[in-house]
N, C-alpha and C positions, 0 to 999 in steps of 0.2 A: 440558447439551450433550455433555460427554466421554464420559458414559454411554450416549447414544444413538449417539455415533460407533461406540465401541466394540460394542455392540451390531449396528450393523448391518454388521458387519464379519463377522460369523457368523451374525448370524439368517436365518432362512428363516421368511417370512411367508404364513402359510397362511390362505385365505378362501376362501368360496363361487365357486363358478365366475363370475366378474365378469369383466367386459369394460368399457374406456372411462375417459375422464380422471375423472368421478366416483367409479369403483370404484377406481383407484388412489389417490387422495387419501383414501377412505373408508378402505381398507386400511391408507395407512401412519398416518394422524394417530389410526386406534383403537387400532394395535397400539403406537404411540411417541406418548403424549400431550403435547401441549404444542407437538408439532411444527407449525410454519407453513409451508405449502406457497404457492410466490407462482406457479409457472408448471410446467406441463406441456406437452412438445410430442413430436413426434417424434425420436429420434435417428436419426444415419446409419445405423446397423445395424437390419435389418430385424427388426421384434417387440421392439425396446428403445425406451423411453421416457425421455425426459430428463425430470429432476425438480428443480425448485429450490427449497430450504428457505430459511427466513430464521431467525437467529438472533441473541443480541447480538453474535458475534465476526463476521457477516457471512452473504453467503450461502454454500451449499453444495450440490453438483451430484452428484445420486444419478442411477441408473438402474433401472429398472423393466420388468416385464414387460406386455404388454398385459392381461394378468389382474389385474396387481396382486400377485402370489402369490411373487414374488421380488423384492429389493430388492438393488443391488449399489453398493457404496461404492468407489471406484477412476478411474483414468485412461484413458478410451479415447483410443487409439490408431491412428491410420491410417497402417499401413504401407506403402502406397503412394507417400502424399505424405511422409512420413515428419512428422505433425503428430501435436503432444498436442491432440487435442480438447478435451479438458477442460479443459487449461490454457489454452486459447483463450477459452473460455466464461467462464470465471472471470476473465480477464483483462478482459473486456466487461464481466461484474457488478459488478467493483469499480472501473472506470475512476473518474477523477476530471476533471471538467471543467475546464480548468486557469482559464480565466476567471473560474471560481467562487472562486479563490484569493485571500485577500485581500494581496497581496503586499506592501503595504504594512507590514506584521506582521512583516516577514521582515527577516533581516537581509541584505543585498545586497553580494553579494561579485562584480565585474565582471573577468574577465581577459580581457586582448586585445580585440577589439570587440564581446565580450559579445553576439554574436548570437546564440549558441543559449543555450536556456535549460535549467532542471533546477529543481526545489523539492526541498529536502531537510527532514523532522521529525528533531531532534538533538537530543541531549541533553550536556551540558558534561561531565558526568561520565562518561559513557558510553564504554568502553573502544573497543570499535567503531566508535563516532562520529570519536573522536581519527583512528584507521588510516582510517575513509572520507576524513579532511578531507586526510591526505597525499595521497590517490589524488586525491580533487577539485582539490588545486592543482598536479596535475601536467597539466590539462588547459589548453587555449587556446581563446580566443575563444566564451567561455562566462560567460553571465550565472548566480550559483548565488544562490536564495533559502531563506536558513537560518531554517526555523522554529524556534525554541527551544522545546523539548517537555521540559523538567525529570519524568523519571518519578519516579512514589509512592518505589521504593527508592532514589535519589538525594537525600536530604534536603538537601541542598546544591545542588545544581544550579540551582533556582529562583532563588537570590542572584547565584550568578555568572553566569545569564542575564539578570537585571536589570542587574548592572554592566556588562556589555557593552552593552547596548539603553541605557543612560544615559550612555557612553562618547561624546567628541564625534566620534571617528571608530570608527564600530562595526566595520564590515568590518576595519579592523586588530586593534581590542580580539578580536574574535573568531577570528581566525588566531593572534594571539598566545596566545589562552588555548586554542586548539584544537591548536596547533603545537609551541609553546613552554614550554605550560604556565604563561605569566605571566597573572598574574590582575591585570584592571583597579582602579586604585584610583582613589577618587571616590565619587558617590553613588550610592546602590541603589534609589531612593524615586520615582524621577522617574516618569511615565505611561507604562507599558510595557503591550505587549501579551500578556502570557505568559500570564494566563486566558483570554484570547481564542484564545489558540493551542491550552491546552488544552481549550477546546471543541470548537474544529473538530478538533482530532484525536481525540476521543472521537468526533463525528459520524461522522468519514471510517471508524471501528474501527481506528487505530492504536494498536497495543497494544506496538510494541517499537521502538527506535533503532538505526540510520538508516533511516529512509525516504524513499523516492525515489518524485517523481511527474514524470514526463515532459509535454510539453506537448500528446502525443494522449492524453493520460489514463492511461496505463499507468504500474501502480504497481509497483514493485519493492521487497521489503524486505530489510533487510539489509546487510551490505557487500559492496560492487562495486569490483574493480579497476580501476583507469585503462584498461586496453586494451579493459575490455567496458564501459565508460564511454564510451568515444570511439566504438566501434561500432554503439552503439545509437544516441547523441547524432549520429553521421553519418546512421542510417537516418531519422532523420526528414527532414520537408519543409523545406529551406533547413538542412539539418545539414551543408553541405559548408564551415563556417568562413567563409561571406561573407554577406557582407550588414550593417546597422546594427541593433545593439540599440535595442529600445524598454521601455518601463515603467522 
């Protein structure tokens, strides 16, 4: 797929004088074998079509002319509204239904009344996850569901995640580990959801940590500071710190 992206940045696709969805599909799939197109729709810009492709890494938004002669990989911006239309489309394509998350498989940390919600796929040995935990700790009136998601590059992260899960007080054990670097003592062979978390992350195409998921389905990869987190949470329905937590 990386080769496909690189090629599309510089490629000019030439076909016979064709027009319509079928011709755009044929042009791209012929020129780039293995490309799976999931949708073709008109873009806001006259004469431009949005083409959504699917890959193991997730969806990708491209743009093509009406004849399928040119393909562009990049972001489409609306100057008048100051909106990134491509980013908005990607957010929609990659959103996660909150109700589909198995919250019982997460380490639940409640602050204040816990009314606001946030899910985080996180790795005990990920430096940015530890930085993110510091920022999360600054928030109030929030429930954070930490899905332990040990990455292959951290061979001991799975053991640490299991030690936390097997602890009597998982929330305290998690924060002690992430904020104070205190490893829980005790067993690590209790029933745990780590393998299920890994399978879920793979299904959601989460390939890095931390990865944040908000109740409206929006997902944000990487480290986010407390100010931005607060702004994002406050923009959600019921995000004004009031209410009673559920789940």
